[in-house]
C-alpha positions as CSV (number, residue, x, y, z in Angstrom):
1,M,-16.1,31.3,-30.2
2,V,-19.9,32.0,-29.9
3,F,-22.6,29.4,-30.4
4,S,-26.3,30.1,-30.8
5,L,-27.1,26.6,-29.6
6,W,-25.4,24.6,-26.8
7,W,-26.1,21.9,-24.3
8,F,-25.1,20.7,-20.8
9,L,-24.7,17.1,-20.0
10,S,-24.7,15.5,-16.6
11,P,-25.4,12.1,-15.1
12,E,-28.0,11.6,-12.4
13,I,-25.9,12.3,-9.2
14,V,-26.5,10.6,-5.9
15,F,-24.3,12.1,-3.1
16,G,-23.9,12.4,0.7
17,E,-23.6,9.9,3.6
18,D,-24.6,6.4,2.7
19,A,-25.1,7.3,-1.0
20,L,-24.1,3.7,-1.9
21,D,-27.4,2.5,-0.4
22,Y,-28.9,3.8,-3.7
23,L,-27.6,0.7,-5.4
24,E,-30.2,-1.3,-3.5
25,Q,-32.9,0.5,-5.5
26,I,-31.6,-0.2,-9.0
27,K,-33.8,-2.6,-11.0
28,G,-32.0,-5.2,-13.1
29,R,-30.9,-8.8,-13.4
30,R,-27.1,-8.7,-13.7
31,A,-24.4,-6.2,-12.7
32,F,-20.8,-6.3,-13.9
33,I,-18.3,-4.4,-11.7
34,V,-15.2,-3.0,-13.3
35,T,-12.4,-2.3,-10.8
36,D,-8.9,-3.1,-9.8
37,K,-7.2,-5.3,-7.2
38,T,-6.4,-2.4,-4.9
39,I,-10.1,-1.5,-4.6
40,C,-10.9,-5.1,-4.0
41,G,-8.3,-5.3,-1.2
42,L,-9.9,-2.2,0.5
43,G,-13.2,-4.0,0.8
44,F,-15.2,-1.6,-1.4
45,V,-16.1,-4.3,-3.9
46,D,-17.6,-6.5,-1.2
47,I,-19.8,-3.6,0.0
48,V,-21.0,-2.8,-3.6
49,V,-21.7,-6.5,-4.3
50,A,-23.7,-6.9,-1.1
51,K,-25.9,-3.9,-2.0
52,L,-26.4,-5.1,-5.6
53,R,-27.4,-8.6,-4.4
54,K,-29.8,-7.0,-2.0
55,A,-31.4,-5.5,-5.1
56,G,-31.8,-9.0,-6.4
57,M,-29.0,-9.0,-9.0
58,E,-26.4,-11.6,-10.0
59,V,-23.0,-9.9,-9.8
60,Q,-19.7,-10.6,-11.5
61,V,-16.4,-8.7,-10.8
62,F,-13.6,-7.8,-13.2
63,D,-10.7,-6.6,-11.1
64,G,-8.0,-6.5,-13.7
65,V,-8.0,-2.8,-14.6
66,E,-4.5,-1.5,-15.0
67,R,-3.3,1.7,-13.5
68,E,-3.3,3.2,-17.0
69,P,-5.8,1.0,-18.8
70,S,-4.6,0.0,-22.2
71,V,-6.5,-0.9,-25.4
72,E,-5.6,-4.6,-24.7
73,N,-6.7,-4.3,-21.1
74,V,-10.1,-2.9,-22.1
75,S,-10.6,-5.4,-24.8
76,K,-9.9,-8.3,-22.4
77,G,-12.5,-6.9,-19.9
78,A,-15.0,-6.4,-22.7
79,E,-14.8,-10.1,-23.6
80,T,-15.6,-11.1,-20.0
81,L,-18.4,-8.5,-19.8
82,T,-19.9,-9.8,-23.0
83,Q,-19.9,-13.4,-21.8
84,F,-21.8,-12.3,-18.6
85,A,-24.3,-10.1,-20.5
86,P,-25.2,-7.6,-17.7
87,D,-27.8,-4.9,-17.8
88,W,-25.8,-2.7,-15.5
89,I,-22.1,-1.9,-15.6
90,I,-20.5,-0.5,-12.4
91,G,-17.3,1.5,-12.7
92,L,-15.8,1.4,-9.2
93,G,-12.5,3.1,-8.4
94,G,-10.4,6.0,-9.6
95,G,-10.5,7.5,-13.1
96,S,-8.8,4.5,-14.6
97,C,-11.5,2.1,-13.5
98,I,-14.3,4.4,-14.6
99,D,-12.7,5.1,-17.9
100,A,-12.1,1.4,-18.5
101,A,-15.7,0.7,-17.7
102,K,-16.8,3.3,-20.2
103,A,-14.7,1.8,-23.0
104,M,-15.8,-1.7,-22.2
105,W,-19.4,-0.6,-22.3
106,V,-18.8,0.7,-25.8
107,L,-17.3,-2.5,-27.0
108,Y,-20.1,-4.6,-25.3
109,E,-22.8,-2.6,-27.2
110,N,-20.8,-2.1,-30.4
111,P,-18.8,-5.4,-30.9
112,N,-17.6,-4.3,-34.4
113,L,-16.1,-1.1,-33.1
114,R,-12.5,-0.6,-31.9
115,V,-11.6,1.5,-28.8
116,E,-9.6,3.9,-31.0
117,E,-12.7,4.7,-33.0
118,I,-14.5,6.4,-30.1
119,N,-14.9,10.0,-31.0
120,P,-17.7,12.7,-31.2
121,M,-18.4,11.9,-34.9
122,T,-19.0,8.2,-34.4
123,E,-22.5,7.2,-33.6
124,L,-22.4,4.8,-30.6
125,T,-25.2,2.4,-29.8
126,L,-25.4,2.5,-26.0
127,R,-28.1,1.6,-23.4
128,Q,-29.6,-1.1,-25.6
129,K,-28.0,-3.8,-23.5
130,A,-26.8,-2.0,-20.3
131,K,-26.6,1.3,-18.4
132,L,-23.6,2.6,-16.6
133,V,-23.1,3.6,-12.9
134,A,-19.8,5.4,-12.0
135,I,-18.7,5.2,-8.3
136,P,-15.4,7.2,-7.7
137,T,-13.2,6.2,-4.8
138,T,-10.8,9.1,-5.4
139,S,-11.6,12.8,-5.6
140,G,-10.0,14.2,-8.8
141,T,-10.6,12.7,-12.2
142,G,-14.2,13.7,-12.5
143,S,-14.7,10.8,-14.9
144,E,-18.0,9.9,-13.2
145,A,-19.4,13.1,-14.7
146,T,-17.7,13.4,-18.1
147,W,-18.4,12.1,-21.5
148,A,-14.9,11.0,-22.3
149,A,-12.4,8.2,-21.5
150,V,-8.6,8.2,-21.5
151,I,-7.1,4.9,-22.7
152,T,-3.4,4.2,-23.2
153,E,-1.7,2.8,-26.3
154,P,1.6,1.5,-24.7
155,K,3.4,0.6,-27.9
156,E,3.0,4.2,-29.2
157,R,3.5,5.7,-25.7
158,R,0.2,7.6,-26.2
159,K,-2.7,8.5,-24.1
160,M,-5.8,8.6,-26.3
161,E,-8.5,11.2,-25.5
162,L,-11.8,9.5,-26.5
163,P,-14.9,11.7,-26.2
164,S,-18.5,11.0,-27.1
165,K,-21.6,12.7,-25.8
166,Q,-23.2,9.3,-25.4
167,L,-20.5,8.1,-23.1
168,I,-21.7,9.8,-20.0
169,A,-22.7,7.6,-17.1
170,D,-26.4,7.2,-16.3
171,I,-25.8,7.5,-12.5
172,A,-22.8,8.8,-10.5
173,I,-22.7,7.9,-6.8
174,L,-20.6,10.1,-4.5
175,D,-20.2,8.4,-1.1
176,P,-17.8,10.3,1.1
177,A,-16.8,7.1,2.9
178,L,-14.9,5.9,-0.1
179,P,-12.1,8.5,-0.4
180,T,-11.3,8.5,3.3
181,L,-8.8,5.6,2.7
182,M,-6.8,7.6,0.2
183,P,-3.2,8.3,1.5
184,P,-2.0,11.9,1.6
185,E,0.0,11.7,-1.6
186,L,-2.9,10.3,-3.6
187,T,-5.2,12.9,-2.0
188,A,-2.8,15.7,-3.1
189,D,-2.4,14.3,-6.6
190,T,-6.1,13.8,-7.3
191,G,-7.0,17.1,-5.7
192,M,-4.6,18.9,-8.1
193,D,-6.2,17.1,-11.0
194,A,-9.6,18.5,-9.9
195,L,-8.2,22.0,-9.5
196,A,-6.6,21.9,-13.0
197,H,-9.9,20.7,-14.4
198,A,-11.8,23.6,-12.9
199,V,-9.2,26.3,-13.8
200,E,-8.9,25.1,-17.4
201,A,-12.7,24.7,-17.8
202,F,-13.2,28.3,-16.5
203,A,-10.5,29.7,-18.9
204,S,-11.7,27.7,-21.9
205,T,-13.0,29.5,-24.9
206,W,-16.1,27.2,-24.7
207,S,-17.0,28.2,-21.2
208,T,-20.6,29.2,-20.4
209,D,-22.6,30.5,-17.5
210,F,-23.4,27.0,-16.5
211,T,-19.8,25.7,-16.5
212,D,-18.4,28.9,-14.9
213,A,-20.6,28.5,-11.8
214,L,-19.5,24.9,-11.4
215,A,-15.8,25.6,-12.0
216,L,-15.6,28.6,-9.6
217,K,-17.3,26.5,-6.8
218,A,-14.9,23.6,-7.4
219,I,-11.9,25.9,-7.3
220,K,-13.1,27.4,-4.0
221,L,-13.8,24.0,-2.5
222,V,-10.3,22.7,-3.4
223,F,-8.5,25.7,-1.9
224,E,-10.6,25.5,1.2
225,N,-10.3,21.7,1.7
226,L,-7.4,20.0,-0.1
227,A,-4.7,20.8,2.5
228,K,-7.1,19.7,5.3
229,A,-7.9,16.5,3.5
230,C,-4.1,15.7,3.1
231,S,-3.4,16.3,6.8
232,N,-6.5,14.5,8.1
233,R,-7.9,11.8,5.9
234,K,-10.6,10.8,8.4
235,D,-12.4,14.2,8.3
236,R,-15.6,13.0,6.5
237,Q,-16.9,16.6,6.0
238,V,-13.7,17.7,4.3
239,R,-13.6,14.5,2.2
240,E,-17.2,15.1,1.1
241,R,-16.4,18.6,-0.1
242,M,-13.4,17.4,-2.1
243,H,-15.4,14.6,-3.5
244,N,-18.1,17.1,-4.6
245,A,-15.4,19.5,-6.0
246,A,-14.0,16.8,-8.2
247,T,-17.4,16.0,-9.7
248,L,-18.3,19.7,-10.1
249,A,-15.0,20.2,-11.9
250,G,-15.8,17.1,-14.0
251,M,-19.2,18.5,-15.1
252,A,-17.6,21.9,-15.8
253,F,-14.8,20.6,-18.1
254,S,-16.9,18.0,-19.7
255,N,-19.1,20.8,-21.0
256,S,-16.5,23.5,-21.7
257,Q,-13.4,21.3,-22.3
258,L,-9.8,21.5,-21.1
259,G,-6.6,23.0,-22.4
260,V,-2.8,23.0,-22.7
261,A,-2.0,21.8,-19.1
262,H,-3.9,18.6,-19.7
263,A,-2.5,18.0,-23.2
264,M,1.0,18.3,-21.8
265,A,0.2,16.1,-18.8
266,H,-1.3,13.4,-21.0
267,S,1.9,13.5,-23.0
268,L,4.1,13.2,-19.9
269,G,2.0,10.3,-18.8
270,G,2.1,8.5,-22.1
271,V,5.8,9.0,-22.8
272,L,7.4,9.0,-19.4
273,K,4.7,7.0,-17.5
274,L,4.3,9.8,-14.9
275,P,1.1,9.9,-12.8
276,H,-1.5,12.3,-14.2
277,G,-2.5,14.2,-11.1
278,K,1.1,15.2,-10.4
279,T,1.9,16.1,-14.0
280,V,-1.2,18.2,-14.6
281,G,-0.9,20.0,-11.2
282,M,2.8,20.7,-12.0
283,M,1.9,22.1,-15.5
284,L,-0.9,24.3,-14.3
285,P,1.1,27.3,-13.0
286,Y,3.2,27.3,-16.2
287,V,0.1,27.4,-18.4
288,I,-1.6,30.0,-16.3
289,R,1.4,32.4,-16.8
290,F,1.6,31.4,-20.5
291,S,-2.0,32.8,-20.9
292,R,-1.5,35.9,-18.8
293,K,-2.7,38.3,-21.4
294,E,-5.5,36.3,-23.1
295,A,-7.1,35.1,-19.8
296,A,-6.3,38.0,-17.5
297,E,-10.0,38.8,-16.8
298,R,-10.8,35.1,-16.2
299,Y,-7.9,34.7,-13.8
300,A,-9.0,37.9,-12.0
301,D,-12.5,36.4,-11.5
302,I,-10.9,33.3,-9.9
303,L,-8.9,35.4,-7.5
304,Q,-11.9,37.5,-6.6
305,N,-13.8,34.2,-6.0
306,L,-11.0,33.1,-3.6
307,G,-10.8,36.5,-1.9
308,V,-7.2,37.1,-3.1
309,S,-6.2,40.6,-4.2
310,T,-3.5,41.7,-6.6
311,G,-0.9,44.2,-5.5
312,P,0.5,47.2,-7.4
313,G,2.2,46.1,-10.6
314,E,1.0,42.5,-10.2
315,D,-1.0,40.7,-12.9
316,S,-3.8,38.3,-12.2
317,A,-2.0,35.3,-13.9
318,D,1.1,35.7,-11.9
319,V,-0.8,36.0,-8.6
320,L,-3.1,33.0,-9.4
321,A,-0.1,30.9,-10.5
322,S,1.7,31.8,-7.3
323,T,-1.4,31.0,-5.2
324,V,-1.5,27.6,-6.9
325,E,2.2,27.0,-6.2
326,R,1.8,27.8,-2.5
327,L,-1.0,25.2,-2.2
328,M,1.2,22.7,-4.0
329,R,4.1,23.3,-1.6
330,Q,1.7,23.0,1.3
331,I,0.5,19.5,0.2
332,G,4.0,18.3,-0.9
333,E,3.6,18.5,-4.7
334,T,6.7,19.1,-6.9
335,L,6.9,22.2,-9.1
336,S,9.3,21.0,-11.8
337,L,10.4,17.8,-13.6
338,E,14.0,18.3,-12.3
339,E,12.7,18.6,-8.7
340,W,10.7,15.4,-9.3
341,G,14.0,13.6,-10.1
342,I,13.7,13.2,-13.8
343,G,17.2,13.0,-15.2
344,R,18.2,15.6,-17.8
345,E,19.2,12.9,-20.3
346,I,15.9,11.1,-19.9
347,F,14.0,14.4,-20.5
348,T,16.2,15.5,-23.4
349,N,15.8,12.1,-25.2
350,A,12.0,12.2,-24.7
351,L,11.4,15.9,-25.5
352,D,10.7,15.5,-29.2
353,L,8.1,12.8,-28.6
354,L,6.6,14.8,-25.6
355,V,6.1,17.8,-27.9
356,E,4.7,15.6,-30.7
357,R,2.2,13.9,-28.4
358,A,1.1,17.2,-26.8
359,C,0.6,18.8,-30.2
360,E,-1.5,15.9,-31.4
361,S,-4.1,16.6,-28.6
362,T,-7.2,18.5,-29.5
363,L,-7.4,20.1,-26.1
364,P,-5.1,23.2,-26.7
365,A,-7.4,24.4,-29.5
366,L,-9.8,25.7,-26.8
367,S,-7.3,27.3,-24.6
368,P,-7.3,31.1,-24.3
369,R,-3.8,31.1,-25.8
370,V,-3.1,28.3,-28.3
371,P,0.6,27.5,-28.3
372,S,2.8,26.8,-31.4
373,E,4.9,23.7,-31.5
374,A,7.9,25.8,-30.5
375,E,6.0,27.2,-27.6
376,V,5.0,23.8,-26.4
377,R,8.7,22.7,-26.5
378,K,9.6,25.8,-24.5
379,L,6.9,25.1,-21.9
380,F,8.2,21.6,-21.4
381,E,11.8,23.1,-21.0
382,Y,10.6,25.6,-18.5
383,A,8.7,23.0,-16.6
384,Y,11.8,20.8,-16.5
385,E,13.9,23.6,-15.0
386,G,11.2,25.2,-12.9
387,R,11.6,28.6,-14.7
388,R,8.8,31.2,-14.5
389,V,7.2,31.6,-17.9
390,D,8.1,34.9,-19.5
391,F,7.1,34.5,-23.1
């Protein structure tokens, strides 16, 4: 698909050692921090509060964000936010906290709007009351750099993809001190999320020169640093590179969009309550092989960027998928739902809904190969058994 007019969106990005000090320069009266109890327990909130108060601001903290923020959770936070009436909103934590902050921001500025109504066609009134700062403590979701939020509707077992160009943060702060406390498993999960973002962004039919450069750099950074980050979480330089990789990948996919792996991962998260980083990382090799013909040149470019060559009779998709799988084994990720321990009966009973939810997503429309409903079902079945995609 070719456009004569396009755009590239990005927040102002502050990065490097002591990047959090930038908060002391922000001008305002009140700041509202959106986070969770885990982040509070790690002491990060106290640090941010101290810097905001040094800037002369009154601060209130909402630490009730759920692991998978729901519509109800967001609405409750928005009520507290509205009562406090801040001029800055600070999303502090992983993707859930930042996504929740985005959605609360929308409700604060648009009190007659429902969370479900956030979409590219709805004109949002933002920045009339407050601006948004996103401070990630994990290195994976890229939410600090994107113009979308993922919010859960538990009763329908659905993860809603809520995009709007106006939803991008005003400032993203990347301080490498924050992700050093991530344990190896979370480091691996979030790192695979960043890798999947970058690979799908590069393969997207909406990719551009701008997104390609960011995606390729993010992919290289992940392959060079993720295993090191998992084995030594105190290595500040490695952590900084992974933190940068996640945001680069976020900027890439926010401007070129994602694909089938994310649609299926969102379905697995909504229906079976499985963590996103693990599911999207697991799905990535299956989707790469599924698009072996349509994205062969793109995958070859990724391999060249990584310095990986293909042997006689090998295709780029299979080599790339195998390269991803080797990294996953190195960092302890699972390659199939059966290996993960999901029972056959549980999977079979959920399969129809898994397919339905994945097919409802808009993301596959921009993939190099758009699957039919039958092919989505087959991909789920292959991902359960760990079979190499051959269709």
